[in-house]
C-alpha positions as CSV (number, residue, x, y, z in Angstrom):
1,M,0.0,0.0,0.0
2,T,1.4,3.4,-0.9
3,T,0.8,6.3,1.4
4,T,2.0,9.9,1.9
5,T,2.9,10.9,5.4
6,L,3.9,14.0,7.3
7,P,7.3,14.2,8.9
8,A,7.7,12.3,12.1
9,S,9.0,15.3,13.9
10,P,6.6,18.3,13.4
11,T,8.1,21.6,12.5
12,R,6.0,23.3,15.2
13,Q,5.4,21.6,18.5
14,L,2.1,22.1,20.4
15,D,2.7,24.4,23.4
16,A,0.9,24.5,26.7
17,I,-1.7,27.1,25.7
18,G,-2.4,25.3,22.5
19,A,-2.9,22.1,24.4
20,V,-5.3,23.8,26.8
21,A,-7.3,25.1,23.7
22,L,-7.5,21.6,22.2
23,L,-8.5,19.9,25.4
24,G,-10.9,22.7,26.1
25,G,-12.6,21.9,22.9
26,G,-12.9,18.3,23.8
27,A,-14.3,19.2,27.2
28,I,-16.9,21.4,25.6
29,A,-18.3,18.6,23.4
30,N,-18.9,16.5,26.6
31,Y,-20.1,19.6,28.6
32,I,-23.0,20.1,26.1
33,V,-24.2,16.5,26.7
34,G,-24.1,16.7,30.5
35,C,-25.6,20.2,30.5
36,A,-28.6,19.2,28.3
37,A,-29.5,16.2,30.4
38,V,-30.1,18.3,33.6
39,A,-31.6,21.2,31.7
40,L,-34.4,19.1,30.3
41,P,-36.8,19.4,33.3
42,S,-36.6,23.2,33.1
43,L,-37.4,23.0,29.4
44,V,-40.4,20.8,30.0
45,A,-41.7,23.0,32.9
46,E,-41.6,26.2,30.7
47,T,-42.9,24.8,27.4
48,G,-45.4,22.3,28.8
49,I,-44.4,19.7,26.2
50,A,-44.4,16.0,27.1
51,S,-41.1,14.6,28.6
52,D,-40.9,12.0,25.8
53,V,-41.1,14.7,23.1
54,A,-38.6,16.9,25.0
55,G,-36.2,14.0,24.9
56,L,-35.8,14.7,21.2
57,A,-33.7,17.7,22.2
58,L,-31.1,15.3,23.7
59,S,-31.1,12.6,21.0
60,I,-31.1,14.9,17.9
61,F,-27.8,16.5,19.0
62,S,-26.2,13.1,19.0
63,V,-27.5,12.4,15.5
64,G,-25.9,15.5,14.1
65,F,-22.8,15.0,16.1
66,A,-22.1,11.4,15.1
67,A,-23.1,11.8,11.5
68,V,-20.2,14.2,10.7
69,L,-17.4,13.0,13.0
70,V,-15.6,10.9,10.3
71,L,-16.2,13.6,7.7
72,G,-14.9,16.2,10.1
73,G,-11.8,14.2,10.6
74,R,-11.1,13.9,6.9
75,L,-11.9,17.5,6.2
76,G,-9.3,18.4,8.9
77,D,-6.8,16.1,7.3
78,R,-7.2,17.8,3.9
79,F,-7.9,21.5,4.7
80,G,-6.1,21.9,8.0
81,R,-7.0,20.7,11.4
82,R,-6.7,24.1,13.2
83,R,-9.0,25.6,10.5
84,L,-11.7,23.0,11.1
85,F,-11.3,23.2,14.8
86,G,-11.8,27.0,14.7
87,I,-14.8,26.7,12.3
88,G,-16.4,24.1,14.5
89,L,-15.9,26.2,17.6
90,A,-17.3,29.3,16.0
91,A,-20.3,27.4,14.7
92,L,-20.8,25.9,18.2
93,A,-20.8,29.4,19.8
94,V,-23.4,30.6,17.3
95,T,-25.7,27.5,17.4
96,S,-25.6,27.5,21.2
97,V,-27.0,31.0,21.1
98,G,-29.6,29.8,18.7
99,V,-30.6,27.0,21.1
100,A,-30.8,29.4,24.0
101,L,-33.0,31.9,22.1
102,A,-35.2,29.5,20.2
103,P,-38.8,30.8,20.2
104,T,-40.4,27.4,19.6
105,F,-39.5,23.8,20.3
106,W,-39.1,22.9,16.7
107,I,-36.7,25.7,16.0
108,L,-34.8,24.5,19.1
109,L,-34.5,21.0,17.5
110,V,-33.1,22.6,14.3
111,A,-30.5,24.5,16.4
112,R,-29.6,21.4,18.4
113,I,-28.9,19.3,15.3
114,L,-26.8,22.2,13.9
115,Q,-25.0,22.4,17.3
116,G,-24.3,18.6,17.0
117,I,-22.8,19.1,13.5
118,A,-20.6,21.9,14.7
119,A,-19.3,19.8,17.5
120,G,-18.7,16.9,15.1
121,L,-16.6,19.1,12.9
122,M,-14.5,20.3,15.8
123,L,-13.9,17.3,18.0
124,P,-11.8,15.0,15.6
125,Q,-9.2,17.8,15.3
126,V,-8.2,17.4,18.9
127,L,-6.6,13.9,18.8
128,S,-5.4,14.3,15.2
129,T,-3.5,17.6,16.1
130,V,-2.0,16.0,19.2
131,Q,-0.9,13.1,17.0
132,A,0.7,15.4,14.4
133,T,2.4,17.9,16.8
134,T,3.7,15.8,19.7
135,S,5.7,12.6,20.2
136,G,6.9,10.3,23.0
137,Q,5.7,10.9,26.5
138,E,4.1,14.3,25.7
139,R,1.8,12.5,23.2
140,V,1.0,9.9,25.8
141,R,0.3,12.6,28.4
142,L,-2.0,14.6,26.2
143,S,-3.9,11.5,25.0
144,A,-4.5,10.7,28.7
145,W,-5.8,14.2,29.3
146,Y,-8.1,13.9,26.3
147,V,-9.7,11.0,28.1
148,V,-10.1,13.2,31.2
149,T,-12.2,15.6,29.2
150,V,-14.9,12.9,28.7
151,A,-15.7,12.8,32.5
152,L,-14.6,16.4,33.3
153,G,-16.7,18.0,30.6
154,A,-19.8,15.9,31.3
155,T,-19.6,16.4,35.1
156,A,-19.0,20.1,34.8
157,G,-22.0,20.3,32.4
158,Q,-24.2,18.5,34.9
159,L,-23.2,20.7,37.8
160,V,-23.1,24.0,36.0
161,G,-26.1,23.2,33.9
162,G,-28.1,22.1,36.9
163,S,-27.2,25.3,38.8
164,L,-28.2,27.5,35.8
165,A,-31.3,25.6,35.0
166,G,-32.6,26.1,38.5
167,A,-31.6,29.8,38.7
168,A,-34.6,31.2,36.8
169,P,-37.9,30.2,35.3
170,S,-36.2,30.0,31.9
171,G,-33.0,28.5,33.4
172,W,-32.6,26.0,30.6
173,R,-31.8,28.9,28.2
174,L,-29.0,30.0,30.5
175,A,-27.7,26.4,30.6
176,F,-27.6,25.9,26.9
177,G,-26.2,29.4,26.3
178,S,-23.3,28.8,28.7
179,T,-21.6,26.8,25.9
180,T,-21.1,30.0,23.9
181,V,-19.0,31.5,26.7
182,L,-16.7,28.5,26.8
183,A,-16.4,28.3,23.0
184,V,-15.4,32.0,22.8
185,A,-12.8,31.5,25.5
186,V,-11.2,28.6,23.6
187,L,-11.4,30.5,20.3
188,A,-9.3,33.2,22.0
189,M,-6.4,30.7,22.2
190,L,-6.8,29.3,18.7
191,G,-3.7,31.1,17.4
192,R,-1.5,28.9,19.7
193,V,-2.7,25.7,18.0
194,P,-0.3,24.7,15.2
195,E,-1.8,24.1,11.7
196,T,-1.4,20.6,10.4
197,R,-2.9,18.5,7.7
198,G,-2.5,15.1,6.1
199,G,-0.3,14.5,3.0
200,G,-1.7,15.0,-0.5
201,R,-4.6,17.0,-1.9
202,A,-6.9,14.2,-2.9
203,R,-10.5,14.9,-3.9
204,L,-13.2,14.6,-1.3
205,D,-15.7,11.7,-1.1
206,P,-19.2,13.3,-1.0
207,V,-21.0,10.1,-1.8
208,G,-19.1,8.3,1.0
209,A,-19.9,11.2,3.4
210,V,-23.7,11.0,2.6
211,G,-23.6,7.2,2.8
212,F,-21.9,7.1,6.2
213,A,-24.3,9.8,7.5
214,V,-27.3,7.7,6.4
215,V,-25.9,4.7,8.3
216,V,-25.3,6.7,11.5
217,V,-28.7,8.4,11.4
218,A,-30.6,5.2,10.6
219,V,-29.1,3.5,13.7
220,L,-29.1,6.4,16.1
221,V,-32.7,7.7,15.6
222,P,-34.6,4.5,16.4
223,V,-32.1,3.5,19.2
224,S,-32.2,7.0,20.8
225,L,-36.0,7.2,20.7
226,S,-36.7,3.6,21.8
227,R,-37.0,4.5,25.5
228,S,-39.5,7.3,24.9
229,L,-41.5,6.2,21.9
230,G,-41.0,2.4,22.0
231,W,-39.9,0.1,19.2
232,S,-42.2,0.1,16.2
233,W,-42.2,-1.0,12.6
234,W,-40.4,2.2,11.5
235,S,-37.6,1.4,14.0
236,T,-37.0,-2.0,12.4
237,A,-37.2,-0.4,8.9
238,A,-34.6,2.1,9.9
239,I,-32.2,-0.6,11.0
240,V,-32.7,-2.4,7.7
241,V,-31.9,0.8,5.9
242,A,-28.8,1.1,8.0
243,V,-27.6,-2.4,7.1
244,L,-28.2,-1.9,3.4
245,A,-26.5,1.6,3.4
246,A,-23.5,0.1,5.3
247,V,-23.1,-2.6,2.6
248,A,-23.3,0.0,-0.1
249,F,-20.9,2.3,1.7
250,W,-18.3,-0.4,2.1
251,R,-18.5,-1.4,-1.5
252,W,-18.2,2.2,-2.7
253,E,-15.2,3.0,-0.4
254,G,-13.4,-0.1,-1.8
255,R,-13.6,1.3,-5.3
256,L,-11.9,4.6,-4.4
257,P,-8.2,5.3,-4.0
258,V,-7.0,5.2,-0.4
259,G,-6.3,9.0,-0.3
260,Q,-9.8,9.9,-1.6
261,A,-12.1,7.5,0.3
262,L,-13.8,8.8,3.4
263,A,-13.0,5.5,5.3
264,P,-10.6,3.3,3.2
265,P,-11.4,-0.4,3.9
266,V,-7.7,-1.2,3.8
267,L,-7.1,1.0,6.8
268,L,-10.1,-0.3,8.6
269,R,-8.7,-3.8,8.3
270,Q,-5.7,-2.9,10.5
271,R,-5.9,-5.2,13.5
272,V,-5.1,-2.5,16.1
273,L,-7.5,0.0,14.7
274,L,-10.3,-2.5,14.3
275,M,-9.8,-4.0,17.8
276,G,-9.6,-0.5,19.2
277,L,-13.0,0.4,17.7
278,V,-14.5,-2.9,19.1
279,L,-13.1,-2.2,22.6
280,T,-14.4,1.4,22.4
281,A,-17.9,0.1,21.4
282,L,-17.9,-2.3,24.4
283,F,-16.6,0.4,26.8
284,F,-19.1,3.1,25.9
285,T,-22.1,0.7,25.7
286,G,-21.4,0.0,29.4
287,Y,-20.4,3.6,30.3
288,G,-23.4,5.3,28.6
289,G,-25.8,2.7,30.0
290,F,-24.4,3.1,33.5
291,V,-24.7,6.9,33.4
292,A,-28.3,6.6,32.2
293,V,-29.5,4.0,34.7
294,F,-27.6,5.8,37.6
295,G,-29.7,8.8,36.8
296,L,-32.9,6.7,36.7
297,M,-32.1,5.0,39.9
298,T,-31.3,8.2,41.9
299,Q,-34.1,10.3,40.4
300,S,-37.0,7.9,39.7
301,G,-36.0,5.3,42.3
302,L,-34.8,7.5,45.2
303,G,-36.7,10.6,44.3
304,L,-33.6,12.9,44.1
305,S,-33.6,16.1,42.1
306,P,-31.4,16.2,38.9
307,M,-28.9,18.5,40.7
308,V,-28.5,16.1,43.7
309,S,-28.3,13.2,41.3
310,A,-25.4,14.9,39.5
311,L,-23.7,15.5,42.8
312,C,-24.1,11.8,43.7
313,F,-22.2,11.0,40.4
314,V,-19.2,13.1,41.4
315,P,-17.3,10.3,43.2
316,F,-17.4,8.1,40.1
317,A,-16.3,11.0,37.8
318,T,-13.5,12.0,40.2
319,G,-12.1,8.4,40.1
320,F,-12.3,8.4,36.3
321,I,-10.5,11.8,36.1
322,V,-7.8,10.9,38.5
323,A,-7.0,7.5,37.0
324,S,-7.0,9.0,33.4
325,A,-4.7,11.9,34.4
326,A,-2.3,9.5,36.1
327,G,-2.4,7.1,33.1
328,P,1.0,8.1,31.6
329,R,2.7,7.3,34.9
330,Y,1.3,3.9,35.6
331,N,1.2,2.9,31.9
332,R,4.9,3.6,31.4
333,G,6.7,0.3,30.7
334,R,3.5,-1.8,30.8
335,R,1.7,-3.4,27.9
336,P,-1.6,-1.6,27.2
337,A,-3.3,-5.1,27.3
338,V,-2.2,-5.7,30.9
339,V,-3.4,-2.3,32.0
340,M,-6.8,-2.6,30.2
341,V,-7.3,-6.1,31.6
342,T,-6.6,-4.9,35.1
343,G,-9.1,-2.1,34.7
344,G,-11.7,-4.4,33.2
345,V,-11.5,-6.9,36.0
346,A,-11.7,-4.2,38.7
347,Q,-14.7,-2.7,36.9
348,A,-16.5,-6.1,36.8
349,L,-15.9,-6.6,40.5
350,S,-17.0,-3.1,41.6
351,L,-20.2,-3.5,39.5
352,L,-21.0,-6.8,41.1
353,G,-20.4,-5.1,44.5
354,L,-22.9,-2.4,43.6
355,A,-25.4,-5.0,42.5
356,C,-25.2,-6.8,45.8
357,L,-25.4,-3.5,47.8
358,M,-28.6,-2.4,45.9
359,V,-30.4,-5.7,46.2
360,T,-29.7,-6.1,49.9
361,Q,-30.0,-2.5,51.1
362,W,-32.6,-0.9,48.8
363,P,-33.8,1.9,49.2
364,S,-31.3,3.1,51.8
365,P,-27.9,1.8,50.6
366,D,-25.0,2.4,53.0
367,Q,-23.2,5.5,51.7
368,W,-19.9,4.4,53.3
369,V,-20.0,1.4,50.9
370,L,-21.7,3.0,47.9
371,Q,-19.3,6.0,47.5
372,P,-16.1,3.9,47.7
373,L,-17.5,1.5,45.1
374,L,-18.3,4.4,42.8
375,I,-14.8,5.7,43.2
376,V,-13.3,2.3,42.4
377,L,-15.6,2.0,39.4
378,G,-14.5,5.4,38.1
379,V,-10.8,4.5,38.6
380,A,-11.3,1.2,36.9
381,Q,-12.9,2.8,33.8
382,G,-10.2,5.4,33.6
383,V,-7.6,2.6,33.7
384,M,-9.4,0.8,30.9
385,Y,-9.9,3.7,28.5
386,S,-6.7,5.8,28.9
387,P,-4.3,3.3,27.2
388,L,-6.9,2.4,24.5
389,I,-6.9,5.9,23.0
390,G,-3.1,6.0,22.9
391,M,-2.8,2.5,21.4
392,V,-5.2,3.3,18.5
393,M,-3.8,6.8,17.7
394,G,-0.2,5.5,18.0
395,A,-0.9,2.8,15.4
396,V,-2.1,5.0,12.5
397,P,0.0,7.2,10.3
398,P,-0.3,11.0,10.8
399,E,-2.2,11.7,7.5
400,T,-5.1,9.4,8.6
401,A,-5.1,10.6,12.3
402,G,-8.3,12.6,11.6
403,L,-10.0,9.5,10.2
404,A,-9.0,7.4,13.3
405,S,-10.1,10.2,15.6
406,G,-13.5,10.5,13.8
407,L,-14.0,6.8,13.9
408,I,-13.3,6.7,17.7
409,G,-15.8,9.5,18.3
410,T,-18.4,7.9,16.1
411,A,-18.1,4.6,18.0
412,Q,-18.4,6.5,21.3
413,Q,-21.6,8.3,20.2
414,L,-23.2,5.2,18.6
415,F,-22.6,2.8,21.4
416,T,-23.3,5.3,24.2
417,A,-26.8,5.5,22.6
418,V,-27.0,1.7,22.4
419,G,-26.0,1.4,26.0
420,V,-28.6,4.0,27.1
421,A,-31.3,2.3,25.1
422,V,-30.5,-1.3,26.1
423,L,-29.8,-0.8,29.8
424,G,-32.7,1.7,30.0
425,L,-35.1,-1.0,28.7
426,V,-33.6,-3.5,31.2
427,Y,-34.2,-1.0,34.0
428,A,-37.8,-0.4,32.9
429,G,-38.4,-4.1,32.7
430,L,-37.2,-4.8,36.3
431,A,-38.4,-1.6,37.9
432,G,-41.7,-3.2,38.9
433,V,-39.8,-5.4,41.3
434,S,-37.8,-2.6,42.9
435,G,-35.4,0.1,41.8
436,G,-32.6,-1.7,43.5
437,V,-33.2,-4.9,41.6
438,A,-33.6,-2.9,38.3
439,F,-30.3,-1.2,38.9
440,A,-28.6,-4.5,39.9
441,G,-29.8,-6.2,36.7
442,C,-28.3,-3.4,34.6
443,V,-24.9,-3.4,36.3
444,V,-24.6,-7.2,36.2
445,L,-25.1,-6.9,32.4
446,Q,-22.5,-4.1,32.3
447,A,-20.1,-6.4,34.3
448,A,-20.6,-9.0,31.6
449,L,-19.6,-6.5,29.0
450,A,-16.5,-5.6,31.0
451,L,-15.5,-9.3,31.0
452,V,-15.9,-9.5,27.2
453,F,-13.7,-6.4,27.1
454,V,-11.1,-8.2,29.2
455,A,-11.2,-11.3,27.0
456,L,-10.6,-9.2,23.8
457,A,-8.0,-6.9,25.4
458,R,-5.8,-9.9,26.3
459,G,-5.1,-10.4,22.6
460,V,-3.9,-6.9,22.0
461,R,-0.2,-6.7,21.3
462,P,2.1,-3.7,21.3
463,V,2.7,-1.7,18.2
464,R,5.6,0.6,17.2
465,Q,4.9,4.1,15.9
466,V,4.3,4.2,12.1
467,K,7.4,5.8,10.4
468,P,7.3,8.3,7.5
469,G,6.4,6.4,4.4
470,G,5.7,3.3,6.4
471,D,2.7,0.9,5.9
472,P,0.7,0.5,9.0
473,E,0.0,-3.1,8.0
474,V,3.7,-3.8,8.1
475,D,4.8,-1.7,11.0
476,S,2.1,-3.0,13.3
477,L,3.4,-5.8,15.5
478,S,-0.1,-7.1,16.0
């Protein structure tokens, strides 16, 4: 396979302010998700629309976000990653104002999907720029901090969004509008981010971009709405469309040159990239489902407010953040497989501990047991995911870093939605027994996913960094 690569040592290194800007962008993408979840009750209270219908405001953002992540990565590879990062941030600031000022619910939905598209154009540039402008331990450290933004941004969104949503009768507008302030702050640091792009000036692949978007939308819409609207004939029809579109997309991509295709099949056949995407899917199915059912358990089961529920989640998020930030230190000299397996086993054990606690002590679980278990669970998930990102990004050549970053983000969005839908249905099915049994059933299922993650992660072998002009299929030791 012939490829064109960037130099291994970038001409301009990423400095501290540039790194803060990139990671800030990553945090904003997750902040929006956390903020919207706790602002929803305020939206329902002001508009009077049904909660099920209001849930569209959450799911439609994910549809726009996931549909353009791979395209955003490829556009950054071709036209410049800093340029796309800035365009995405600016669009995010404008669309967030549009969401906050929306005069009707349907205009709000349009603004939310545009907000998702803006975030999808921006986010892939974070990891791909880190890949192109750093090396060695600095790259490992920034990749770990990227993982931190997942929990940090979502937790900040829940806490800040919850506070703003309760501050005024139209508090949901303040919560959604707060994203604009953050986006403008990051834009002020944009000049410190080096401009990078992939090699070559190949034509774009508009047919592939549309085909991929159809696949993502056809999966996400029925899955995201299954909890509120149920599963009907059109849901099944959408999945059939997704399968047919995926087959057509794969055949189309195989006909194009590697440099032109949106997602070249030859790159997707790399063992490390493919395994990384499978592990990401397993991880976020469990992660997304746990976040959702934890909220159901604390709010519907225990009767807590959204703000108090968010505060209950802080121990888990703290464990995740600390473990991810410390990743470069405890990962050094260790195989990623060993670290991920350790985290997966710890996750399964802590989840089983939570299940036992909720079954035996519902509805008043001992907080001296619950909180340490949540911290251990957060640490375990941070240990699992931190080396995974570095492993995948380190195995791809710089000119396809945007593609890899977009694929990781797409897998995260798709399977978070799958986890929310599946575990949400499990919780609803068992809630008639008790909230404790329902929550226990969900976390036992998540523990099973963690063990599957462990079984697959054991087969991951180390890779060496792809060199200029190298073929990832040859350079990979997997």
